[in-house]
VOPAGU-2260 file (C-alpha; in pm, 1 decimal, decimal comma):
REM VOPAGU-2260
SITE   aa  ch    i         X         Y         Z
SITE  MET   A    0   28116,2   15286,5   13268,5
SITE  TRP   A    1   27952,5   15537,4   13031,3
SITE  GLY   A    2   28273,5   15736,0   12988,9
SITE  ASN   A    3   28397,2   15861,2   12652,8
SITE  VAL   A    4   28716,5   15664,8   12604,4
SITE  THR   A    5   28901,6   15557,3   12293,4
SITE  GLY   A    6   28676,9   15367,9   12052,4
SITE  ARG   A    7   28360,0   15484,0   12224,7
SITE  ILE   A    8   28097,3   15720,4   12093,5
SITE  GLU   A    9   27993,2   15982,1   12342,9
SITE  GLY   A   10   27632,3   15922,8   12438,7
SITE  ARG   A   11   27442,5   15684,7   12658,0
SITE  VAL   A   12   27195,6   15447,1   12491,6
SITE  VAL   A   13   26910,9   15283,2   12680,9
SITE  VAL   A   14   26710,1   15000,6   12524,0
SITE  ILE   A   15   26380,8   14918,4   12695,1
SITE  GLY   A   16   26306,7   14549,2   12647,2
SITE  GLN   A   17   26576,2   14287,0   12592,0
SITE  GLY   A   18   26396,6   14028,9   12384,1
SITE  TYR   A   19   26401,0   13929,4   12017,8
SITE  VAL   A   20   26414,5   14295,4   11908,2
SITE  GLY   A   21   26572,4   14487,5   12194,1
SITE  LEU   A   22   26876,3   14266,6   12253,3
SITE  PRO   A   23   26994,0   14271,1   11888,3
SITE  VAL   A   24   26957,2   14651,6   11891,5
SITE  SER   A   25   27162,7   14664,9   12212,1
SITE  MET   A   26   27441,1   14450,2   12072,0
SITE  ARG   A   27   27445,5   14635,0   11742,2
SITE  ALA   A   28   27476,4   14964,8   11929,7
SITE  VAL   A   29   27766,4   14822,0   12129,9
SITE  ASP   A   30   27935,3   14718,1   11804,7
SITE  ALA   A   31   27884,2   15073,1   11675,3
SITE  GLY   A   32   28075,4   15210,8   11974,2
SITE  PHE   A   33   27795,0   15311,6   12210,0
SITE  ASP   A   34   27766,7   15228,5   12578,4
SITE  VAL   A   35   27433,3   15052,9   12625,3
SITE  LEU   A   36   27205,5   14989,1   12919,1
SITE  GLY   A   37   26941,9   14720,3   12863,6
SITE  PHE   A   38   26629,3   14771,0   13074,3
SITE  GLU   A   39   26433,2   14452,5   13140,9
SITE  VAL   A   40   26143,6   14408,3   13384,7
SITE  ASP   A   41   26195,0   14031,5   13395,5
SITE  GLU   A   42   26450,1   13984,1   13674,6
SITE  ARG   A   43   26529,6   13629,3   13565,0
SITE  LYS   A   44   26613,3   13746,1   13212,9
SITE  CYS   A   45   26813,3   14038,3   13349,0
SITE  ASN   A   46   27025,3   13803,5   13560,0
SITE  MET   A   47   27080,1   13579,8   13256,9
SITE  LEU   A   48   27199,9   13874,5   13050,8
SITE  ASN   A   49   27443,6   13996,4   13313,4
SITE  ALA   A   50   27575,5   13641,3   13345,5
SITE  GLY   A   51   27648,1   13634,2   12971,9
SITE  ARG   A   52   27366,7   13397,2   12876,0
SITE  SER   A   53   27163,6   13516,7   12580,2
SITE  PRO   A   54   26787,9   13443,1   12583,3
SITE  VAL   A   55   26759,9   13469,4   12202,3
SITE  GLU   A   56   26929,7   13265,8   11931,0
SITE  ASP   A   57   27028,1   13560,7   11713,0
SITE  ILE   A   58   27268,1   13683,4   11983,3
SITE  SER   A   59   27529,6   13434,3   12095,8
SITE  ASP   A   60   27657,6   13402,0   12449,9
SITE  GLU   A   61   28002,5   13490,6   12317,0
SITE  GLN   A   62   27879,7   13820,4   12170,6
SITE  LEU   A   63   27701,5   13909,8   12492,4
SITE  GLU   A   64   28001,8   13814,9   12704,9
SITE  ALA   A   65   28229,9   14031,8   12488,5
SITE  ALA   A   66   28003,1   14333,5   12539,7
SITE  LEU   A   67   28000,0   14272,8   12914,8
SITE  ARG   A   68   28377,8   14230,8   12934,0
SITE  ALA   A   69   28429,8   14552,2   12738,9
SITE  ASP   A   70   28213,8   14731,0   12997,2
SITE  ARG   A   71   27989,3   14858,5   12718,4
SITE  TYR   A   72   27672,9   14676,1   12817,6
SITE  ARG   A   73   27480,9   14574,8   13122,3
SITE  ALA   A   74   27120,0   14494,8   13200,5
SITE  THR   A   75   26908,5   14636,3   13481,3
SITE  THR   A   76   26560,4   14623,1   13629,7
SITE  ASN   A   77   26607,1   14947,3   13822,8
SITE  PRO   A   78   26446,5   15258,6   13662,6
SITE  ILE   A   79   26690,0   15482,4   13849,2
SITE  ASP   A   80   26967,6   15350,7   13624,2
SITE  LEU   A   81   26799,6   15513,1   13322,6
SITE  ALA   A   82   26905,2   15861,7   13431,1
SITE  HIS   A   83   27113,8   16075,5   13194,6
SITE  PHE   A   84   27037,7   15879,1   12879,6
SITE  ASP   A   85   27098,0   16041,5   12540,7
SITE  ILE   A   86   26910,1   15792,2   12323,1
SITE  ALA   A   87   26633,1   15559,1   12436,8
SITE  VAL   A   88   26488,6   15284,0   12217,4
SITE  VAL   A   89   26159,1   15125,0   12325,3
SITE  SER   A   90   26123,0   14762,6   12206,6
SITE  VAL   A   91   25847,3   14613,6   12418,1
SITE  PRO   A   92   25562,1   14369,2   12339,1
SITE  THR   A   93   25230,3   14491,2   12199,0
SITE  PRO   A   94   24987,4   14199,8   12229,0
SITE  MET   A   95   24614,8   14196,1   12158,7
SITE  ALA   A   96   24377,3   14168,4   12455,3
SITE  GLU   A   97   24010,3   14088,9   12401,1
SITE  GLY   A   98   24022,8   14210,2   12042,4
SITE  ALA   A   99   24195,7   14541,5   12115,4
SITE  PRO   A  100   24561,3   14647,4   12120,1
SITE  ASP   A  101   24725,0   14616,9   12460,5
SITE  LEU   A  102   24958,6   14914,0   12481,3
SITE  SER   A  103   25026,0   14875,5   12852,6
SITE  TYR   A  104   25390,5   14782,1   12790,8
SITE  ILE   A  105   25445,0   15094,1   12579,1
SITE  GLU   A  106   25266,7   15307,5   12837,9
SITE  SER   A  107   25477,9   15162,8   13117,8
SITE  ALA   A  108   25799,0   15217,4   12921,8
SITE  ALA   A  109   25709,3   15579,3   12845,5
SITE  GLU   A  110   25614,8   15649,3   13207,2
SITE  THR   A  111   25939,5   15490,7   13326,4
SITE  LEU   A  112   26148,5   15696,4   13084,0
SITE  ALA   A  113   25964,2   16025,8   13129,9
SITE  PRO   A  114   26133,4   16144,6   13453,1
SITE  HIS   A  115   26472,4   16100,3   13283,7
SITE  VAL   A  116   26388,5   16282,3   12959,8
SITE  ARG   A  117   26601,9   16595,1   12925,2
SITE  GLU   A  118   26665,2   16858,8   12663,9
SITE  GLY   A  119   26832,5   16728,5   12351,3
SITE  CYS   A  120   26776,6   16358,0   12416,6
SITE  THR   A  121   26609,8   16122,5   12166,5
SITE  VAL   A  122   26335,5   15865,2   12228,3
SITE  ILE   A  123   26259,1   15608,9   11957,1
SITE  LEU   A  124   25962,9   15369,9   11961,9
SITE  GLU   A  125   26017,5   15040,6   11775,2
SITE  SER   A  126   25723,3   14833,6   11898,1
SITE  THR   A  127   25463,2   14746,5   11636,3
SITE  THR   A  128   25146,4   14947,7   11687,5
SITE  TYR   A  129   24865,4   15132,5   11513,3
SITE  PRO   A  130   24923,6   15464,2   11332,5
SITE  GLY   A  131   24913,8   15754,6   11574,2
SITE  THR   A  132   25061,3   15581,6   11879,4
SITE  THR   A  133   25387,4   15777,0   11885,6
SITE  GLU   A  134   25223,1   16119,0   11870,5
SITE  GLU   A  135   24895,9   16047,0   12052,2
SITE  LEU   A  136   25015,3   15818,6   12333,7
SITE  VAL   A  137   25391,9   15822,9   12379,3
SITE  ALA   A  138   25448,7   16197,2   12333,4
SITE  PRO   A  139   25190,3   16306,2   12595,6
SITE  LEU   A  140   25323,7   16055,7   12850,1
SITE  LEU   A  141   25682,7   16170,7   12801,9
SITE  GLU   A  142   25578,8   16534,7   12816,1
SITE  ALA   A  143   25367,5   16489,3   13130,8
SITE  GLY   A  144   25648,5   16314,1   13314,8
SITE  SER   A  145   25927,2   16546,9   13205,3
SITE  GLY   A  146   25766,7   16888,3   13169,1
SITE  LEU   A  147   25929,8   16915,1   12826,3
SITE  ARG   A  148   25778,4   16927,3   12477,8
SITE  ALA   A  149   25842,8   16663,5   12210,2
SITE  GLY   A  150   26002,2   16822,3   11905,8
SITE  ARG   A  151   26075,9   17148,2   12081,5
SITE  ASP   A  152   26284,1   17020,6   12375,5
SITE  PHE   A  153   26360,4   16657,5   12291,8
SITE  HIS   A  154   26351,2   16437,8   11983,4
SITE  LEU   A  155   26086,5   16170,3   11934,1
SITE  GLY   A  156   26048,4   15924,0   11649,8
SITE  TYR   A  157   25930,1   15585,2   11533,8
SITE  SER   A  158   26131,3   15315,8   11356,5
SITE  PRO   A  159   25952,9   14981,3   11304,5
SITE  GLU   A  160   26150,8   14669,8   11385,2
SITE  ARG   A  161   26225,2   14426,4   11104,6
SITE  ILE   A  162   26382,6   14147,8   11305,8
SITE  ASP   A  163   26333,5   13799,3   11159,2
SITE  PRO   A  164   26452,7   13552,5   11426,5
SITE  GLY   A  165   26668,9   13274,9   11288,2
SITE  ASN   A  166   26713,8   13431,0   10943,4
SITE  PRO   A  167   27071,3   13349,3   10834,8
SITE  THR   A  168   27072,7   13609,1   10554,8
SITE  TRP   A  169   26892,3   13919,2   10676,8
SITE  ASN   A  170   26975,3   14070,3   11012,2
SITE  LEU   A  171   26946,7   14406,0   11184,9
SITE  GLY   A  172   27260,7   14537,9   11020,4
SITE  ASN   A  173   27184,9   14464,6   10653,5
SITE  THR   A  174   26805,9   14509,0   10657,6
SITE  PRO   A  175   26698,8   14861,5   10550,5
SITE  LYS   A  176   26558,9   15052,9   10850,6
SITE  VAL   A  177   26257,6   15280,5   10813,3
SITE  VAL   A  178   26297,0   15592,9   11029,7
SITE  SER   A  179   26071,0   15885,8   11117,9
SITE  GLY   A  180   26030,7   16174,1   11359,4
SITE  VAL   A  181   25761,9   16405,8   11492,1
SITE  ASP   A  182   25950,5   16690,5   11321,5
SITE  GLU   A  183   26254,0   16737,3   11097,9
SITE  ALA   A  184   26498,5   16764,3   11387,3
SITE  SER   A  185   26364,3   16443,1   11539,1
SITE  LEU   A  186   26389,5   16261,3   11206,6
SITE  LYS   A  187   26749,8   16374,9   11175,4
SITE  ALA   A  188   26830,6   16249,8   11526,2
SITE  VAL   A  189   26661,7   15912,4   11473,7
SITE  GLN   A  190   26822,4   15864,4   11134,7
SITE  GLY   A  191   27160,3   15969,0   11269,2
SITE  PHE   A  192   27146,6   15701,9   11536,8
SITE  PHE   A  193   27039,9   15418,5   11308,4
SITE  ASP   A  194   27285,4   15524,9   11037,7
SITE  ARG   A  195   27552,8   15406,0   11282,5
SITE  LEU   A  196   27378,1   15070,3   11330,8
SITE  VAL   A  197   27254,8   14967,4   10986,5
SITE  GLU   A  198   27373,7   14982,5   10627,4
SITE  ARG   A  199   27075,4   15179,7   10499,8
SITE  THR   A  200   26804,6   15394,3   10654,3
SITE  VAL   A  201   26479,8   15484,4   10477,3
SITE  PRO   A  202   26332,3   15812,6   10602,1
SITE  VAL   A  203   25957,6   15876,1   10572,8
SITE  SER   A  204   25767,3   16197,5   10624,9
SITE  GLY   A  205   25602,7   16120,1   10959,0
SITE  THR   A  206   25557,9   15870,2   11238,8
SITE  ARG   A  207   25213,1   15762,7   11114,9
SITE  GLU   A  208   25359,4   15664,8   10779,2
SITE  ALA   A  209   25631,3   15464,0   10954,1
SITE  GLU   A  210   25377,8   15293,5   11182,0
SITE  MET   A  211   25162,7   15208,9   10878,4
SITE  THR   A  212   25468,0   15069,7   10695,6
SITE  LYS   A  213   25512,9   14792,5   10951,4
SITE  LEU   A  214   25145,5   14699,7   10943,5
SITE  LEU   A  215   25143,2   14697,1   10563,5
SITE  GLU   A  216   25442,1   14462,2   10548,8
SITE  ASN   A  217   25287,2   14209,8   10783,5
SITE  THR   A  218   24933,1   14237,1   10649,1
SITE  PHE   A  219   25069,3   14161,6   10301,6
SITE  ARG   A  220   25228,3   13841,5   10427,1
SITE  HIS   A  221   24929,5   13747,3   10641,3
SITE  VAL   A  222   24681,6   13777,3   10353,9
SITE  ASN   A  223   24897,8   13585,8   10106,1
SITE  ILE   A  224   24969,3   13305,3   10352,5
SITE  ALA   A  225   24595,0   13278,6   10416,6
SITE  LEU   A  226   24542,2   13250,2   10040,7
SITE  VAL   A  227   24776,6   12954,3    9998,5
SITE  ASN   A  228   24651,3   12792,5   10319,0
SITE  GLU   A  229   24295,0   12792,1   10190,4
SITE  LEU   A  230   24414,8   12678,3    9849,7
SITE  ALA   A  231   24594,2   12387,8   10016,6
SITE  ILE   A  232   24272,6   12276,6   10186,3
SITE  PHE   A  233   24067,0   12292,7    9866,7
SITE  ALA   A  234   24341,7   12139,6    9652,5
SITE  HIS   A  235   24367,9   11840,0    9884,8
SITE  ASP   A  236   23992,6   11782,6    9863,6
SITE  LEU   A  237   24009,7   11814,4    9483,4
SITE  GLY   A  238   24300,7   11571,5    9457,1
SITE  ILE   A  239   24543,5   11838,9    9335,2
SITE  ASP   A  240   24906,2   11867,6    9448,8
SITE  VAL   A  241   24909,3   12235,0    9550,9
SITE  TRP   A  242   25281,2   12220,2    9625,5
SITE  GLU   A  243   25354,8   12124,0    9265,6
SITE  SER   A  244   25138,4   12412,1    9148,6
SITE  ILE   A  245   25323,6   12651,8    9378,6
SITE  ASP   A  246   25658,5   12528,7    9246,1
SITE  ALA   A  247   25539,7   12577,4    8888,5
SITE  ALA   A  248   25398,0   12924,7    8956,1
SITE  SER   A  249   25726,4   13022,2    9121,8
SITE  THR   A  250   25906,3   12990,0    8788,1
SITE  LYS   A  251   25726,9   13302,9    8663,9
SITE  PRO   A  252   25985,4   13582,1    8676,9
SITE  PHE   A  253   25732,5   13864,1    8724,0
SITE  GLY   A  254   25395,8   13926,7    8885,7
SITE  TYR   A  255   25418,0   13639,1    9136,0
SITE  MET   A  256   25568,0   13599,7    9483,9
SITE  ARG   A  257   25604,4   13258,3    9643,7
SITE  PHE   A  258   25412,8   13180,1    9964,3
SITE  THR   A  259   25366,1   12830,3   10104,0
SITE  PRO   A  260   25104,5   12666,1   10327,3
SITE  GLY   A  261   25167,3   12571,0   10688,4
SITE  PRO   A  262   24995,2   12462,7   11008,3
SITE  GLY   A  263   24911,8   12823,8   11096,9
SITE  VAL   A  264   25096,4   13147,7   11164,1
SITE  GLY   A  265   25292,7   13239,4   11473,8
SITE  GLY   A  266   25515,1   13500,1   11629,7
SITE  HIS   A  267   25399,0   13855,4   11686,6
SITE  CYS   A  268   25395,3   13981,6   11329,9
SITE  LEU   A  269   25127,3   13777,6   11156,4
SITE  PRO   A  270   24876,4   13665,8   11419,7
SITE  ILE   A  271   24865,3   14009,4   11586,1
SITE  ASP   A  272   25000,8   14300,2   11380,2
SITE  PRO   A  273   24735,8   14300,9   11102,9
SITE  SER   A  274   24468,0   14309,4   11372,1
SITE  TYR   A  275   24612,7   14640,4   11493,2
SITE  LEU   A  276   24537,3   14787,2   11151,3
SITE  SER   A  277   24191,8   14630,1   11139,9
SITE  TRP   A  278   24114,4   14764,2   11487,2
SITE  GLN   A  279   24229,7   15114,7   11393,6
SITE  VAL   A  280   24024,1   15120,4   11072,0
SITE  GLU   A  281   23708,8   15014,5   11253,9
SITE  ARG   A  282   23768,9   15253,1   11545,7
SITE  SER   A  283   23848,5   15554,3   11329,5
SITE  LEU   A  284   23638,5   15493,8   11017,3
SITE  GLY   A  285   23365,6   15259,5   11138,2
SITE  GLN   A  286   23448,3   15010,8   10861,7
SITE  LYS   A  287   23563,2   14650,7   10855,4
SITE  PHE   A  288   23902,0   14564,2   10706,4
SITE  ARG   A  289   23766,1   14259,5   10528,0
SITE  PHE   A  290   24094,3   14125,5   10393,3
SITE  VAL   A  291   24247,3   14113,9   10741,1
SITE  GLU   A  292   23939,9   13958,4   10899,7
SITE  LEU   A  293   23921,8   13689,9   10630,2
SITE  ALA   A  294   24295,6   13617,3   10661,7
SITE  ASN   A  295   24256,7   13591,9   11039,4
SITE  ASP   A  296   23972,8   13344,6   10998,0
SITE  VAL   A  297   24166,2   13122,0   10756,9
SITE  ASN   A  298   24497,3   13122,4   10942,2
SITE  GLU   A  299   24343,9   13081,9   11288,3
SITE  HIS   A  300   24165,6   12765,6   11170,9
SITE  MET   A  301   24468,5   12596,7   11013,1
SITE  PRO   A  302   24548,2   12414,0   11341,9
SITE  ASP   A  303   24191,4   12273,2   11327,8
SITE  TYR   A  304   24260,7   12147,5   10977,4
SITE  VAL   A  305   24586,9   11986,2   11085,8
SITE  VAL   A  306   24404,0   11799,6   11362,4
SITE  ARG   A  307   24138,2   11681,4   11114,1
SITE  ARG   A  308   24407,8   11551,3   10882,4
SITE  ILE   A  309   24569,2   11363,6   11171,7
SITE  GLN   A  310   24230,2   11214,9   11259,1
SITE  ASN   A  311   24181,2   11104,6   10900,1
SITE  MET   A  312   24524,0   10942,3   10883,8
SITE  LEU   A  313   24452,3   10747,7   11201,8
SITE  ASN   A  314   24109,5   10645,5   11071,9
SITE  ASP   A  315   24277,3   10503,5   10762,4
SITE  GLU   A  316   24490,0   10295,5   10999,8
SITE  GLY   A  317   24178,7   10175,1   11184,8
SITE  LYS   A  318   24267,0   10379,3   11493,3
SITE  ALA   A  319   24097,3   10651,6   11695,7
SITE  VAL   A  320   24268,0   10963,6   11821,7
SITE  ARG   A  321   24174,3   10865,6   12176,0
SITE  GLY   A  322   24449,2   10648,1   12314,1
SITE  SER   A  323   24684,1   10708,0   12021,1
SITE  THR   A  324   25035,1   10841,6   12064,6
SITE  ILE   A  325   25091,2   11139,4   11839,4
SITE  LEU   A  326   25438,4   11286,2   11792,1
SITE  LEU   A  327   25465,7   11652,4   11697,8
SITE  TYR   A  328   25789,8   11793,8   11563,9
SITE  GLY   A  329   25823,8   12161,9   11654,1
SITE  LEU   A  330   25679,2   12383,7   11925,1
SITE  ALA   A  331   25838,9   12707,5   11801,9
SITE  TYR   A  332   25650,3   12890,0   11529,7
SITE  LYS   A  333   25943,8   12883,5   11284,5
SITE  ALA   A  334   26252,0   12681,9   11207,5
SITE  ASN   A  335   26573,1   12701,3   11410,3
SITE  THR   A  336   26443,0   12939,6   11677,4
SITE  GLY   A  337   26301,0   12897,9   12026,9
SITE  ASP   A  338   26034,2   13160,5   11960,0
SITE  ALA   A  339   25703,6   13003,6   12063,6
SITE  ARG   A  340   25496,4   13323,5   12064,0
SITE  GLU   A  341   25148,8   13254,7   11922,3
SITE  THR   A  342   25273,6   12920,6   11790,8
SITE  PRO   A  343   25010,1   12719,5   11601,5
SITE  THR   A  344   25143,3   12405,8   11768,6
SITE  ARG   A  345   24976,8   12507,6   12094,2
SITE  PRO   A  346   24614,8   12489,1   11969,6
SITE  ILE   A  347   24701,7   12165,3   11788,3
SITE  ILE   A  348   24822,3   12020,7   12120,0
SITE  GLU   A  349   24513,7   12143,6   12303,4
SITE  GLN   A  350   24274,1   11988,6   12051,9
SITE  LEU   A  351   24456,8   11656,1   12046,3
SITE  LEU   A  352   24452,4   11640,3   12426,2
SITE  GLU   A  353   24080,1   11713,0   12428,0
SITE  LEU   A  354   24033,7   11422,2   12187,7
SITE  GLY   A  355   24219,0   11193,0   12426,0
SITE  ALA   A  356   24553,2   11158,1   12250,6
SITE  ASP   A  357   24886,1   11102,1   12420,9
SITE  VAL   A  358   25090,0   11391,7   12278,5
SITE  LEU   A  359   25467,9   11394,4   12246,8
SITE  VAL   A  360   25649,7   11713,3   12143,5
SITE  ALA   A  361   26005,8   11741,4   12014,3
SITE  ASP   A  362   26173,2   12081,3   12002,4
SITE  PRO   A  363   26533,3   12130,8   12115,5
SITE  HIS   A  364   26510,8   12510,3   12085,0
SITE  VAL   A  365   26215,9   12592,3   12309,6
SITE  ASP   A  366   26264,0   12651,1   12681,3
SITE  ASP   A  367   26093,3   12383,7   12891,5
SITE  ALA   A  368   25910,4   12659,9   13078,5
SITE  LEU   A  369   25712,2   12729,5   12760,0
SITE  VAL   A  370   25592,1   12371,5   12714,1
SITE  PRO   A  371   25218,9   12332,5   12794,4
SITE  GLU   A  372   25127,3   12129,9   13100,6
SITE  GLY   A  373   25046,3   11764,9   13046,1
SITE  ILE   A  374   25284,3   11733,1   12751,7
SITE  THR   A  375   25570,4   11487,6   12731,1
SITE  THR   A  376   25879,2   11642,0   12572,1
SITE  VAL   A  377   26100,0   11404,7   12376,8
SITE  THR   A  378   26402,2   11419,3   12148,7
SITE  GLY   A  379   26216,4   11282,9   11847,8
SITE  ASP   A  380   26468,1   11001,1   11802,7
SITE  GLN   A  381   26400,8   10660,7   11646,9
SITE  ALA   A  382   26249,1   10520,9   11967,2
SITE  ASP   A  383   25998,5   10808,3   11976,4
SITE  ILE   A  384   25913,2   10752,7   11609,9
SITE  ASP   A  385   25864,3   10378,8   11663,6
SITE  ARG   A  386   25618,1   10425,6   11952,0
SITE  SER   A  387   25402,7   10679,8   11769,1
SITE  ASP   A  388   25072,3   10605,3   11597,8
SITE  ALA   A  389   25084,9   10926,3   11394,0
SITE  ILE   A  390   25336,8   11204,2   11336,6
SITE  ALA   A  391   25295,1   11568,8   11240,7
SITE  TYR   A  392   25603,2   11748,5   11110,5
SITE  LEU   A  393   25517,1   12109,0   11196,2
SITE  VAL   A  394   25852,3   12291,4   11203,7
SITE  ASP   A  395   26160,9   12204,5   11001,0
SITE  HIS   A  396   26439,0   12249,9   11256,2
SITE  SER   A  397   26772,1   12156,7   11099,2
SITE  SER   A  398   26848,3   11930,2   11396,0
SITE  PHE   A  399   26556,2   11699,4   11316,1
SITE  ASP   A  400   26637,6   11377,0   11131,7
SITE  ARG   A  401   26421,0   11413,9   10821,4
SITE  ALA   A  402   26515,1   11073,3   10682,4
SITE  ALA   A  403   26414,3   10892,8   11002,3
SITE  VAL   A  404   26079,4   11072,0   11015,7
SITE  ALA   A  405   26010,7   11005,2   10647,4
SITE  ALA   A  406   26078,3   10633,6   10695,3
SITE  ALA   A  407   25834,3   10601,0   10987,1
SITE  ALA   A  408   25592,5   10311,5   10991,6
SITE  ALA   A  409   25325,1   10546,1   11126,1
SITE  PRO   A  410   25149,1   10795,1   10895,6
SITE  VAL   A  411   25323,0   11132,5   10875,7
SITE  LEU   A  412   25159,2   11468,3   10800,3
SITE  ASP   A  413   25430,7   11686,3   10648,3
SITE  CYS   A  414   25326,6   12048,5   10698,7
SITE  ARG   A  415   25643,7   12183,3   10535,9
SITE  ARG   A  416   25672,3   11957,1   10228,4
SITE  VAL   A  417   26030,1   11853,9   10307,4
SITE  LEU   A  418   25980,8   11478,2   10360,3
SITE  ASP   A  419   25958,5   11194,9   10109,8
SITE  GLY   A  420   25848,1   10857,8   10241,5
SITE  PRO   A  421   25595,8   10575,6   10187,3
SITE  LYS   A  422   25355,6   10701,3   10455,2
SITE  VAL   A  423   25414,1   11074,6   10422,9
SITE  GLU   A  424   25126,5   11303,0   10326,2
SITE  PRO   A  425   25197,6   11670,7   10246,4
SITE  LEU   A  426   24968,4   11928,3   10400,9
């Protein structure tokens, strides 16, 4: 492995993290002709990968198996295997911990890579983070562990991920890729690599601008989703069909972008990424980022609102939440994926359990290991519908039988406005 044979591009690529971002990058690099080593600290996931079983929906088992058979990809948990890399891409989680960014995964990745950094190699950070991380955190760690200087001896850059799990239209290959470097040579190296992987790269002047780009994209979405979520709450109380208003506003061909309400926001991008920017503004400038804090407040309380609506529907039926069977469709945070990171379904489940409900959850995409304790998982078939006292349609997986849910005898809260039935209420 790692030889330069026909059809291969000379150069060894290492991708740190083999999740929703790292694995698509690995497979795209294989398709571009690189030999790729996927580094994954989770031994169970590593074994899955080497057995040809993909842990993410966007990469099929067949694609992974083809890369393995061609001897162009393998996964490892052993840092020694990282030696002699030419290009390293860091795609690791960056959660929030007690209100502050948790960069421990980035730190660990940089420290693991550092002993293997050599002259002329390229390191690219993809993980979402606050402006300054690449130059202020990653560069010093790589330099301390290698004895080399970023920019002078090796290339270092930042390229924010734009992976949208489950999106059938936009993928890594056809989504423009923002690229940056700590100097011109680094930018050229980073752009040169991604030019082989994607249709279009978008260079910016520095890593801080690239880091800010990712936060701007997600803060924009976060704030606008919070706007329509709060509008949905007020419109319901005022007796206004907010969905009809959204449809009407969407006919305007300029000056308007469509956003729709939902039970809350999930994944890494919206619940977490804007808080990185808010944290950085307060730390560096001593000021509050009021738009982000307000959006956080609205979106974090949407699960509370969903539970209140369920309570109200049951009250109208002369029933209490305690002792009622409530069927929830969707544990993932978005349709047709198994991604349950920061899913709003989890706090909805927790509140319903505290109120004494018997909660059933249907989601064919989510691994059973991610299902909260005390929850009964079901298929969501007609028998499950018939035994439920109330239903909340939280995620519109294509495998769900919309017609059966819409025809339920129990009241249905439709959080996606895709159902039409006698006892269906839109969010």
